C-alpha positions in Angstrom: -27.9 31.1 -53.6 -31.0 30.1 -51.0 -30.2 26.7 -50.9 -26.5 27.3 -50.2 -27.6 29.5 -47.0 -30.1 26.7 -45.7 -27.4 24.4 -45.8 -24.9 26.7 -44.1 -27.5 27.3 -41.6 -28.2 23.6 -41.0 -24.7 23.5 -40.6 -24.2 25.8 -38.0 -27.4 24.8 -36.3 -25.9 21.0 -35.8 -22.3 22.2 -34.9 -24.3 24.8 -31.9 -26.6 21.3 -31.2 -23.6 18.7 -30.2 -21.9 19.7 -27.1 -18.1 20.6 -26.6 -16.4 17.6 -24.6 -13.0 18.8 -23.0 -10.6 15.6 -23.5 -10.2 13.9 -20.6 -6.8 14.8 -18.8 -4.5 11.7 -17.4 -3.0 11.1 -13.9 0.0 8.6 -13.7 -0.7 7.5 -10.1 2.3 4.9 -8.8 1.1 3.2 -5.9 1.9 0.3 -3.7 0.3 -3.1 -3.8 -1.5 -2.6 -1.2 -4.1 0.6 -2.0 -4.9 -1.6 -5.1 -5.2 -4.7 -4.0 -7.3 -3.9 -0.8 -9.7 -2.6 -3.5 -9.9 0.8 -2.1 -8.4 3.2 -5.5 -11.5 1.0 -6.7 -13.7 2.9 -4.6 -12.2 6.5 -4.5 -10.9 7.1 -7.4 -13.8 7.2 -9.7 -15.3 10.2 -7.3 -11.7 12.0 -8.5 -12.2 11.5 -12.3 -15.6 12.5 -11.9 -14.4 15.9 -10.4 -12.0 16.3 -12.4 -12.5 15.1 -16.1 -9.6 13.3 -16.1 -8.5 9.0 -16.0 -6.3 8.2 -13.6 -3.5 5.3 -14.8 -2.8 3.4 -11.6 1.2 1.6 -11.7 0.9 -0.8 -8.6 3.9 -1.7 -7.9 6.3 -1.8 -4.3 6.8 1.3 -2.9 10.5 1.3 -4.2 9.8 0.4 -7.3 7.4 3.4 -7.0 9.5 5.6 -6.6 12.0 5.0 -9.1 9.2 5.5 -11.4 8.9 8.8 -9.5 12.6 9.6 -10.7 12.7 8.4 -13.7 9.3 10.8 -14.7 7.2 8.1 -15.1 4.5 8.7 -13.0 2.9 12.6 -11.8 2.3 11.2 -8.2 3.3 8.7 -5.7 1.3 7.0 -3.1 3.3 5.0 -1.0 4.1 3.5 2.4 7.9 3.6 2.8 8.7 7.1 5.4 12.6 7.1 5.3 12.6 6.7 1.4 10.1 8.6 0.6 11.5 11.9 3.3 14.7 11.0 0.9 12.8 11.2 -2.0 11.4 14.5 -1.6 14.9 15.7 0.3 16.7 14.6 -3.1 14.6 16.9 -5.5 12.7 14.3 -6.7 9.1 15.2 -5.3 7.9 18.6 -4.5 6.4 17.1 -0.7 5.1 14.6 1.5 1.9 14.3 2.7 0.3 12.2 5.1 -2.6 10.2 4.1 -4.0 6.9 6.1 -2.3 4.4 8.2 -2.7 0.7 9.4 -0.6 -1.6 10.9 1.5 -4.5 9.4 1.0 -8.1 10.4 2.9 -11.3 11.2 0.9 -14.3 9.3 1.1 -17.6 9.7 -0.5 -21.1 10.1 -2.7 -21.4 12.8 -0.9 -23.9 14.6 1.7 -21.5 15.3 4.6 -23.8 14.9 7.3 -21.0 16.2 5.0 -20.3 19.2 5.1 -16.3 17.9 1.7 -15.6 19.5 3.5 -15.9 23.0 6.0 -13.3 22.5 5.4 -9.2 23.8 7.1 -7.5 20.9 7.8 -8.0 17.1 11.6 -8.4 17.7 10.9 -11.3 20.0 8.4 -12.7 16.6 11.4 -12.4 14.5 13.8 -13.9 16.5 11.6 -17.0 17.0 11.3 -17.3 13.0 14.8 -17.5 12.7 15.7 -20.4 15.5 13.0 -22.2 13.9 13.8 -21.5 10.6 17.2 -22.8 11.4 16.1 -25.8 12.8 13.9 -26.4 9.9 10.9 -26.3 11.5 9.2 -23.2 9.7 9.5 -21.3 6.9 9.7 -17.5 5.9 8.6 -15.6 2.8 10.0 -12.1 2.2 8.5 -9.8 -0.5 12.2 -9.0 -1.5 11.6 -6.5 -3.9 12.4 -3.6 -2.0 8.8 -2.0 -1.3 7.4 -0.2 1.7 6.8 -3.9 3.5 10.1 -5.4 2.9 12.1 -2.2 3.9 9.7 -2.8 6.7 10.8 -6.6 7.3 14.5 -5.3 6.7 14.0 -3.3 9.5 13.1 -5.7 12.0 15.6 -8.2 11.3 18.4 -5.6 11.8 16.6 -4.9 14.8 16.1 -7.9 15.9 20.4 -8.0 16.2 19.9 -10.7 12.9 21.6 -10.4 9.2 19.5 -11.5 6.5 22.4 -11.9 4.0 23.3 -15.0 6.3 19.9 -17.0 6.2 19.8 -20.3 4.4 17.2 -20.1 1.2 15.8 -23.6 2.5 13.9 -21.3 5.1 14.1 -17.6 3.8 12.2 -17.4 0.6 13.0 -13.9 -1.1 9.9 -13.7 -3.6 10.1 -10.7 -5.3 6.7 -10.7 -5.6 3.3 -8.2 -4.4 2.1 -8.7 -1.3 -0.7 -10.5 -3.0 1.4 -13.2 -4.0 3.5 -13.3 -1.4 0.2 -14.1 1.3 -0.1 -17.0 -1.7 3.0 -18.6 -1.5 3.2 -18.4 2.2 -0.1 -20.2 2.3 1.0 -23.1 0.3 4.6 -23.8 2.7 4.5 -27.1 4.1 6.6 -28.9 6.2 7.4 -32.8 5.7 4.0 -33.8 7.7 2.0 -31.6 5.3 1.4 -29.0 8.1 1.2 -25.2 7.5 4.6 -24.3 8.3 5.1 -20.7 6.9 5.1 -17.2 7.9 5.1 -13.7 6.5 4.8 -9.9 7.1 1.9 -8.1 5.0 -0.1 -5.1 5.3 -3.7 -5.7 7.7 -5.6 -4.5 4.3 -4.6 -6.6 1.7 -4.3 -9.7 4.2 -7.7 -9.0 5.1 -9.0 -9.0 1.5 -7.0 -12.1 0.4 -8.5 -13.5 3.5 -12.2 -13.0 2.7 -11.8 -14.7 -0.7 -11.2 -17.6 0.9 -7.9 -18.0 -1.0 -5.7 -18.4 2.3 -7.3 -20.1 4.6 -4.4 -21.5 6.1 -3.2 -18.1 7.0 -3.9 -16.8 10.5 -2.8 -13.1 12.3 -0.1 -14.7 15.0 1.4 -11.5 15.7 0.0 -7.8 15.9 0.1 -5.1 18.1 3.5 -3.8 18.4 4.2 0.4 17.2 6.9 -0.9 15.0 4.4 -2.5 12.8 2.7 0.9 12.6 2.1 1.5 8.7 1.8 4.6 7.3 0.9 6.0 3.7 1.5 9.3 1.9 1.1 11.0 -1.1 4.1 12.7 -3.1 3.9 15.1 -6.4 6.7 14.5 -8.8 9.2 17.7 -9.0 7.9 19.3 -12.2 11.2 21.1 -12.2 13.2 18.0 -12.8 10.7 16.6 -15.5 8.7 19.8 -16.5 6.4 16.8 -18.6 4.7 15.7 -15.6 0.9 16.9 -15.1 1.9 18.7 -11.7 -0.9 20.7 -11.8 -3.2 17.0 -11.6 -1.2 16.0 -9.6 -1.8 18.7 -6.7 -5.1 18.5 -7.8 -4.6 15.2 -6.4 -3.4 15.6 -2.8 -5.9 18.0 -2.3 -8.6 15.8 -2.8 -7.2 13.1 -1.2 -6.5 14.9 2.1 -9.8 16.7 1.6 -12.5 16.3 4.6 -15.1 13.9 2.3 -12.2 11.8 0.8 -10.9 11.6 4.3 -14.5 10.6 5.6 -14.5 7.7 2.5 -10.9 5.9 3.4 -12.1 6.1 7.0 -15.4 3.9 6.3 -14.1 1.8 3.5 -13.9 -2.1 5.3 -13.9 -5.6 4.3 -16.7 -7.7 3.9 -16.4 -8.6 7.7 -16.2 -5.0 8.8 -13.1 -4.9 9.4 -11.5 -0.9 8.8 -9.0 -1.2 6.0 -7.0 2.1 6.5 -7.7 5.1 9.0 -7.6 8.6 7.8 -5.0 10.9 9.2 -4.3 13.5 6.5 -1.4 16.3 7.5 1.9 17.4 7.4 4.5 14.7 6.4 5.7 14.4 9.7 5.4 10.7 11.6 3.2 10.1 14.2 5.5 10.3 17.6 5.8 6.7 19.0 3.7 7.2 21.6 0.5 8.3 19.4 1.5 4.9 17.1 1.6 3.0 20.3 -2.2 4.5 21.3 -3.2 3.4 18.1 -2.1 0.0 18.3 -3.3 -0.6 21.8 -6.4 0.9 21.0 -7.8 0.8 18.0 -6.0 -2.1 16.0 -6.3 -4.7 18.6 -9.9 -3.8 19.4 -10.2 -4.1 16.1 -8.5 -7.3 15.4 -10.2 -9.0 18.1 -13.5 -7.3 17.1 
């Protein structure tokens, strides 16, 4: 009897001694490739996982694909950069809110020799017009994401603003890659004319460009045009609506929105740089209202250009 009591006591002591560990929750984050390829998520997400005892499963795809995942209930929260599509996503009842997180700019990159002379142009539409003219003449190649991403959406808008119809472009010079940003930069790097001179162009978010450039993967791609307010690039966060998809982890998604827009994490985002000191994202957490063209112009003129020249 005594032995039995002692055995029970030992078991109780062992149970008490073993700490109770709560199982980790999981948050599915569908995001644009640039937040992943730039290293930003690797830099900030460990803080969220630690504070909320969770694991964040990142699905890095184009913004269009990320929103499709949200529409199908295959993600809890989105971090994307396609403002018009994001607003429609929320309006259609797929997301509960849209909150600004950070921004940077799109840049047009190409061979250092800049065969189409984009560096001589004064705005993005003129730059795209020159690409089309020189592409038609067989002098240059343009590589498009072609994947419905935020970058692809921006590219199509710029062609349209220049009065050009992408559907009429010859595949001899316009390549629709259907790939992420990193892969498209690599494909652009590989474009050569008959004399084996680099002649490729593409549009990219500056964060992915700088990250790829510093690794030495794209030594023959330079920024040949930047600084137009039309190239402003806003990132936002959107929780998927639990009324449409009850299984989503809306509580943790809401925690994620509060966390990524908090002062501490906004400061982390603002402090994130590449190896050469380029600040890749500028924090601007707030309600989902796009910056005015005046503020965008001021940003491009006073902030981005200074960083590019610095």
